[in-house]
N, C-alpha and C positions, 0 to 999 in steps of 0.2 A: 692207933699205930704207935709203937714204942719208939723211944728216941734212938735206939740202936738200929732200927730198920732203915737201911739206906736204899738208894735208888734201884739197885739190882733186885733186892728183895721186894720192893714195891712193884716193880715190873713183873716179877715172877708171881706175885700175889694175884695179878690180873692176867696171868698166863701170857703175858706180853701181847695181849690183844685188848687194846683199850677201847671201851665203848664211849657213848655220849654221856654227858653229865646233865641230867634233867630231873627237876623237882627234888634236888638234894641227894641224889644217888646215881650210881653208874647204871647205864642201860645199854645192853648189848643185844640189839635186835637180830633176829635170824634173817638169813637170806639178804644180807647187805654186802655191797662191795666194800673192799678194804684197801687201804694204802699202806705200803711198807715204808718205814723210816729207817735209813741206814746211817752209820757213822762214817767218819772220814776214811776208814779202811774198807768200806763196802759191806761190813757186817750188819745184819738186820738187828735193829734195836727193839722195835715193836711194830705192830700194825694198828691203824686207827680206822674206825668205821666211817663210811661216807653216808651222811644223813640223807634220807629220802622224805617224800612229802608227809608221810605219817609222822615221822620224827619231828619235822619242822612244825607241824600243827600242834603236836604234844608239847613241844618246847615253848611255843608262843603262849599256850594256855597256862603252862606252869609259871612262866615269867609274869603273866598278868595276875595270877593268884598270889605269887610271891610279892609283887608290888603292893597289893592291897594290905598284906600283913606288915611288910617292911615300912611302908609310908605311914601306917597308922601308929607306929611307935613314936614316942616323944623324941625330941632331938637328943636329950640326955641318954635315952636308951640306945639309940643308934650309935652315939659316940662311944658308949661302954662296950658295945659289941665289936666295934672297930679296934678298940684298945685290947680286948681279949684276943683278937687275931694277932696282935703284936706278940703276945706270949706264946701262941701256937706256932707262929713262924720261928720264934726263938728255939722252940723244942725240935722242930723239924728242918731247921735251916740247912744242915749239912746234906740231908737227903735232897732238898730242893736244889742246892748248889751243884751237887754231883749230877743230878738229872739234867740241869741246864747245860752243864759242860758236855755231857754225853751227846746231847742233841745239837750242840753248836750254838746255843743261845746264851747271850751274856746277861744272866740274871743274878742279882745279888740280894740275899736276905736283908742285909743292912739297909739297902735302898728301899726295900719294901717296908721295913720298919719305920724309916724316916717318913715315907709317904703316909703311912697309917697314922703316925703321931700327928703329922701336920693336918691331915684332912679330918681326923677325929675331932680336932678343935673347931674346924669349920662346921662339922656336923652338929656340934654342940651349939654353935652360935647362929645357925641358919635363920631361925625365926627371930633372932634379935637384930642381926645386921642386914639380913636380906628378907625382911618380914613379908613383903608383899608378893614375893615370887614363890612359885610352887614347883614341885618336881614334875618332870615330863611324863613319866610312866615307865614304859619298857624301852630301854636303850640297847641298841645293837652295836657292838664294837667289833669291827672287822680289821684284821691286821695281816699283812703279808709276811713271809719269812724273812725278808730283808729289813723289816722294821725292828728297831731295838725293843727289847722286852720292857725297858723303862717307859717307852712311848705307849705301849699297851697299858701298863699300870697307870699311867698319867691320864688315861681315859676311864678305866674301870673303877679305880678307887674313889675319885671325886664324884662319879655318877652314883655310886652306892652311898657316899657320904651325904649327898643331897636328897636321898630318899627314893631313888629310882631302883628298879631291878634291872639286871644286865644279862644279855646274851652275848657271849664271846664266840666269834667265828675266827679261829686262829689259822695261820698257815700250817703246813704239815709239820715242820720242825718244832713249832711252838705248841703243838697240841699236847704232848705229854706234860710239860711244865704247867700249862693252863689247867689241865685236868687235875693235877696234883694240887694246885692252888685252890681250885673249886672244892676239893675234898677238905682242905684245911679251913676254908671259909665256913663250911658246914660244922666243922669241929669247934669253931669259935662261937657258934650259937646263932648264925644267920638263919632266918626262916627258909624253909624249902622253897626253891624257885627264885630266890633273890639273885643267885648267880648260876647261870647255866652255860654249858659249853657244847656247841655244835661243831663237829669236825667234817672234813670234806669240803674245804673252803673253795668256793668259786662264786662268780657274780650271780649265777642262776640260783644258787642256794639262797643268797641274800634277797634276790628279787622275789622268790617264793615266800620268804619270811615276811617281807614288807606287805604282802597281800593280807596279812592278818590285821584286823582292826585294832589290836592291842599294841602294835608297834608304834612308838611315838617319834623315834629319832634314830638315825644311823650315822655313825662316825667311823671314818676309815683312817688307818695309818699305814704307810708303806711307800711303794714307788708310784710315780705319776701314771704310768701306763695302766696298772691295775685299778688305780683310783678312777681314771677316766672311764674304764670299762664298767666299773660299778655304777658310776653316775648314769651311764647310758642304759644299763640293765634295769635300774630302778626308776627311770624317768616315767612319770605318770602315775606312780603309786601314791602320790600325795604325802609322802613321808620326807621331812627335811633330811638332807644329807650333807655332811661336812667332810673335808678331805685334809689330812695332814701329810704332806710329802716329806717324810722324815728319812728317806732312803734315796741314794743316788744323786743328792744335791752337790753342787760345786760350792765350796766355801773358801773365801780369801784368807790367807795367812800373811799379814802385812808386817814387814820389818822395816822400820824407819832407821835413819842413820843415828838417831838418838837412843837406840835400843841397846840393851846389854846383849851383844851379838852371841856370846857363848850360850847364854840362857835361851835366846831365841832359836838358835840352831838345834840345841837339845830338844826344845819344845816341838819344833817342826818334824824332826826325825821320829820322835815318839808318837806324834799325832798322825803322821802319814804312814809310818812303817811299823811302829812298835805295838799298836793296839788295834784290835778289831773294831772297825768303824763303819758306819753306814753312810758316810759322806766322803767326797773327794776334795782334797785340799789343793788349792792353787797358791803357790808361793809368790808373793809380790815383794820385791826388794828394792830399796832406794839405790839409785845408781852409784852413789858415793861409797857404799859399803858392799857392792856386789862381789867384788873380788875377795873380800874378807869372808863373806858368807859362803861363797863357793869353796874356798880353801878349807873352811871348817867343816863343810858338808863332806868333802872328800875324806878328811881325817876321821870324822865320826862314823861314816858309812863303811869304813874299811872292814870291820868285823861282822857286818850284818849278814845273816843267812838268807838264802833264797826263800821265797814264799810260795806255798803250794796253791796252784790255781786249777780250775777245771780245764779240760781240753778246749772247750769253746772260749773260755776267758783268755787262755794262752794265745789263741789265734787273734783275738781282738787286741791284746797287748802288743803282739808282734806287728800287727798292721799299724797301730798307733805310733809305735817307735819308728817304723820305716817312714811313715808320713812325716814325723817330726824331723828326722834326719834329712829327708828330701827338702824340707823347708829351711834347712840350715841350723837346726838345733844341735847343741853339744850335749853329749850324754855323760852323766856322772853316775857310775854304778859301783856296787859293792864288790862285784866279781863279773866275769864274763858269763853271759846267759848260756845255759845248756842249749845245744842245737835242737833238741827235741824234749818231749816230756812236759809235765805240768809245773815244773819249777821255774821261777823267774826272780832275778835279784831286784832289790830296791833300786829304783832308777829316778834320777832327777833330769828333766828335759830343760836344759838351760837355753836361754835366748829364744823361748817360744813366742809365737805370735798370739795376741789376745783373741783373734778371731778363729784360731785353729779348732777343729772339731774336738781334738783331744784335750783342749782347755775348757771349752764351753760345756761339753758333755764327755768327760773322761771315761774310758772303759774301766771295768772292774779289774783291779790289779795294783801292784806297787809302783805306780807312776806318779811323779810329782812335777808338774810343769812349773817353770820358774820364769816370771815376768819381771821387768824392771820399770821403774818410774822415777821422774825427777822431783816432782813437788807433791805436796799432800793432796792437792786437787787431782792430780793424775792418779794417785793411789786410790782415791774414792771412785774415780771413773773406772779403774780396773776392778775394784771390789764390786761395783754395781753392774759390770759388764755381763755377768752370768744371768740367765733367765731365772735362776733360783734366788731365794732370799731367806735362807734358813739361819745362817750364822756367819760370824767372822771373828778372827783373832787379830788383835793389834799389839805390836811390840814397840814400846817407846818408854823412855823415862820422863818424857815431857807430858804432864797430866793434861795441860790445856790442849795440846795437839791430839792426845788420845780422845778427849771428850768431843772435840770438834769433828774428828774423823768418825767417831761412833755415831754422832748425831746425823751425819751425812750419808752413812751407809744404809741402804734399803734392805735391812735384814731383821730377823726377829730376835737375835741374841748377839751381843758383842762381849767378848772376853778380852780384857786388857792384861798383857803379860801372862797369859794363861790360855788354855783351850779346853773345850768340851766340859766346862764346869756345869754340873747338873744338881739341881735341888728343886723340890716340888713348889717352893715359894716363888720361883722364877717363871713369869709368864712368857710364853713364846708364841708369837703369831707367825703364820706363814705369809711372808711378804712375797710379792710378785707371784711366781708360779710354784711356791712352796706350800700352798694350802689355803684354806678358807675358814679356819677357826683358830681359836686361842686355846692352848693347853697349858696347864700349870698356873699356880698362884690363885688369888681370889678371882682374877679376871677370867680364868679358865672354868670357873664354876658355872658361869651364866649360860654356857651352851647346854647345860643339863637342867636348866630351870625355865619356867614359862612365866612371862609377865601376864597379869590379868587383863591387860588392855587389848590383847589380840587372842583370837581363837585359832587353834591350829587347823590345818586342812585335814579332812578325814581321808584315810586311805581309800583308793578306788582303783579300778582296773584301767590300765592305759588304753588309749584309743590308737587306731592306726593312722599314722601321720607320715606324709611324705616330707621328711625334714628338709630336703633340697628345695621344695617348692613352698614351704610355709611362708606366708606373708607376701608372696610374689604377686598375688592378684590385686592387692591394694584395696582401696575403697572405691565406691562409685563416684569417681571424680568428674568434675566438669571444668571447663575453662571459662573464666569470667573475663570479659573485655575490660580494658582500662577505663573506657568512657562510660561508667555506670550512670544510669539515669536515676532520677530522684525516686522513682517507684521501685527500684530494685533493692532488695535487702542489702545491708552493709557487708562489705568485703573486708574481713579482718586479716591482719598480718601476724606472722610468727616472729619470734624474738631470738636472734642469733648474733653473738659477738657484740652485744650492747646496742644493736640496731634492729628495727622492724624490717621485715622482708617477706617476699613471696617465697613459696617453695621453689626449688630448682626446676622441678617438672612443670611448674605453672598451673597445675591442676588444683581444684578446690573441692571441698566437701560441704554439703549443706548442713547447717545447724538447725535441728528441728525444735519446734516449740513443744511444751509438755503435751504428751499424748499424740505427738506427730500431726497436729492440726494445721501446721504451717511452717514456713521457713523463717527463722530469725536472722539469718545471715549465712555467710560462707567463710570457711576457714581453709588455710592452705593444706594441701595433701602432701605432707612431708614424707621423705623417703631416705634412701641410703646416702645420697649426696648431701642432704640437709644435716643428717647425723654426722657425716664426715666434717662438714664445716663447723658444726657446733663443738665437736671434740677438738678440732684444731684450735679453736679460740679458747676453749677451756684449758687445754694443755699449756698454752702460753702463759696464762694468768695464774693457774692454780699453785705452782711452786712459790710464787711471790706472796700470794694470799696466805698460804700455810705458814710462811715465816713472819707474817704480821703479828704484832702483839695481841693478846686477848682483848685488851681494852680497845684497840683499833677495830677489831672485828665486831665487838659489842657496839661501838659507835655506829658502824654501818647498819647493823641490824636495828638499832633504835631509830635510825633515820628511815628505814623501811617501814617500821611500825607507825611513825609519824605521818609518812606519806599515805599509808593505808587509812589512817584516821581522817586525813583531809578529804579522802574520796569515799568515805564510808557509805554515804547515801547512794552514790552511783553503783558501788559494788554490791550493796544490798539489793538494789533494784535488779541488777543482772542476775543475782542468785534467785530471786523470786520469779523473774521472767523465765529463766531457763528451767528451773526445777519445779515450779508451781507451788512452792511453799508460800506461806503468808509473809508479809513484810516484817512482822514482828519476829518471826523465826529467822528470816534472812538477816535482820539487823543484829540479832543475837549471835549468829555465826560470825558476822564481821567483828563484833566486839570480842568474841573469844579468839579470833584470829589476831587481833591487835595485841591482846594479852599474851598470846602464845609467842609472837615475835619478840615481845619484851622479855618473856621468860628465857628465850634462847639467848638474847643479848646478855642477860644476867648470868647465864650458864657458861659463857665463854671463858671466864677465868676460874671456873669451878671444876673444869675437866682437867684432871691432872693425875699423875702417877704418884710415886713416893718411894721411900727407902723400903727395903725388904729384909726380913729377919733371917739372914743366912747363918747357918751354924759355924761356917768357917770364918777365919779372921779376914776381914775385908769389908768392902762397901758395895752393896748392890741396890739398884733402884730400877723402877719401871717407868717407861715414858709412853704416853699415847700419841700416835701419829696419824695424820689424815690418810685415808685410803687412797685418794687421788681424784679421778674423774668418775662420777657415779651417774647411773641412769635410773630415773624414777618414773614409773608409769602409774598414774594416780587412780584411785577408786572412784566409783560413781557417787558414793555417799559423801556428804560434806565436802563439796568440790573445792571450796576455798580453805576451810579449816585444815583439811588433809594436805593441801598444797603448802601452806605456810608451816605446818608441823614438820613435814619431811624436808622442805627447802631449808628451814631454820636449822634442823639437825645437821644437815650436810655442811652448810656454810659456817656454822658456829665452830665446827671442829676442824676447819681448814680445807674442806673439799670444794671442788667445782661440781656442778650438777646440771644434768640435762633432763628437763621435765617434760613428760607427755601428759597433758591434762586428760580428764575423762572424755572419751570419744562421744559419750552421750550428753555430757554437760560441760562443754568447753568455755562457755561465755564468761563465767567469773574469772577464768585465767586471763582472758583478753583485757578485762578491766584491771586486773592486778598487774598485767604487763606494763600499763601506763605508770603504775607506782614504781616498778623496777627501773623504768627509764629515768625517773626523776631522782632516784636515790644515789648514794655514792659508792655502791658496790662496783668493783672493777668490771669493765666491759668484757663479756665472755665468761664470767664466773657462773652466771645462771643463763641458760637458754631454755626457751619454751617452744616445743615443736608440736604441731597438730597433724591429724590425718588418720589413716588406717592404723589401728593399734597393732595388728599383726605385722604389718609392713615395718613399722618403727621398732617393734620388738626384735624382729630378725636383724635389722640394721644395728641395733645396740648390741645384740648378742654376738655378732660376728666382728665387732670392732675390737682390736687387740688392746687399745688404750683404756677402754672402759674396765674398771676394777670391780665394780659392784653394781648389781641391778636389784631394785625393789619393784615388784610387779604385782599389780592387782588386775585381774582379767580372767580370761577363760581357762578351763582346765587344760585345753590343748596348748595354750600359751605357756602355762606352767611346765607342762611336759616337754615342750620344745626347748625351753631355757635350760632345764636340768640336763637334757640330752646334749645340747649344743655348747654350753659354756664350760668346756673342758680344756680348751687349748687357745689361749691360756686360761687357767682357772679363774672363775669369777665368783665372788661371794654373792649368794642369792637369798632374797627374802621373797617367798612366793605365796600369794593368797588367791585362791580361786573364788571369784565372786559368785560362782554357781552354788556355793554352799549356803548362801543367804545369811551368813553370819558376819555382821558388820563389826568393825573395830570400834572400841570405845575410845574416841579421840580425846575425851576429857579426863580420862583416868590419870591420877597423879603419877603412876609408874611409867607412863609413856615417854616422859622426857629421858629418864635414865636408860630405858630400853633402846630408844632411838640413838642417843649419842654413843652408846656402847657398840652399836652396829655400824657406826661411821668411822671407827678408829681401828688401827692395828697397834698391837703392843710390842714394845722393844724392851728387853731387859739388858742391863749393862752391869758387868761384874768387874770390880777393881780389887785385886788382892792387896793387903797391907803388910803381909809378912810371908 
């Protein structure tokens, strides 16, 4: 394609009927349904094919073959191919820009070039800096139309750079730019099948795609509703799925009284009304400068034009404005809204209430709610009031205030005296309900790599599950009287809030000896109310634990290691008695567990972010933050070693954790419980619950405070969690024990893999000029 050929000629070359891009070429199968794409005036731009089962199978096979060729190249060879793509993009950048504009997609060739340059260097250094990690295989990237094109590229390019092949499933409007990009990728020398594009995006297409054994990972970018539908549609396929909610989020725009008010007002008008954005801004202004800000808003908004909306969006905007006025809000508008039609003027809703629906979940349209606050603490409360945690903008000339506020906001990106700053070196994690993965930076590479310590689940067909009844039957519980006789096996207690206790239900479950030849004791049959009590205790102590210095956390973990060493003989005996292994093997597991706790103590001050190489003038850095309250359901293998490995990872990074021991081998956990009682970890930071695994799984999945769940158990349990943990979103690590592939708990890479899965990343950008 010559440089002079622009988007219209490219569309005409394909007869304005775009096929699929499979195995390095366009494929236009016969007898397929098609979808028409129209521009803002209603004119048809082109049509795209809706992929069917045969196309999906062909695409998966092509991607698998492409992965073999692409991953066999050396790091240097892959980096060179990515750099050749920079040259190709430069030659056809105008065509790409015009096509994006025609489709209503905000795509910039310069942004693609910056990403390619940044990730080509990571492709070059993968085996040097991330030597023990390997590419996943075939990665499926799904994006909705309301997802920014940069968000799509922030998944596709790093996945390719790490040696994976990629299948893109774009929204309807993003299909033409994605197909053109795939063609340019082939022109740069990528092997056939390295990048494929399937159009006709819906959750059923992706669900069929994940039935292929070659698919290793699915990642989604877009709105929360479509992301949740995708999680439900692919539940039980055995393929890990991550979600980035990069559309529809509410983000705080905070103006302190120490800000340059003129610059701040210019910034908020440009952010809220001047650029096409995938987020909704909520303006938070300190009371002392409210009048000044509102006066400047009136002045700056005077010449702004009305914005075109769809008829449905206009109805939503009218309803939101009426509700705001009913609640006493004052309107600041650039002009009087037309009585009908799709036009609506930029509007500021002053004196809004933080709990109003149009503040928490604003409708699509040019509405900017304005809230006021007195202190920096109130500003943080307003900024964290939204269920989303994507980003925030802070305006102040006080650097200390800016950094303290940035640290306290539960968001993935903070921009100081600026907004919507994008660069591929900035990692962004979806805090709260804004996603379950990290995109961008070195930290975003790890979602496309596999550590050798864990084997992935193999795709399988989902089973029929009544999700409303999962875990409701519980275990075969019995009630043990308080006056136990000497001949009755021991009655163990669970550990909640720093104290041992029975389950709320009072029921117990028998602990079987190896081979089921007898009963070793009884453990509590924990349920929903026990989980509630454990989460309540964890929520109280976790924020304070997270703020403790790394050395203080290390000291507590070292005390835990010393306590375990003092009871090593008793704990080893419990392992041998419960699992049937020899005392030598049991003592070895205890010794490894003591070392592992000491390792985590040493890791506490090694887990850190750092400054980032932004091309703009300014200072950027990344900060790892604790996820919050985690739920961990342990595997049957290595019952003590797995417990301390996962507990140590969570606690070392500032989290609280609720642990469910192996239902088959819970006895070592009860001996370790005695160690927990004697150490100086805060009461409630670690809870240990026992009983029916399905019952406790359901209770953890349905608790809104739990932020992440690591699960070893049945395939049905994995399916239930992926289907259920969507509101709010939870980060999941799922391992089906039915695959008979045990984790290598001794592998050196396990420490890094564990701590990276216990933190969320925050990037902070401070301009200097």
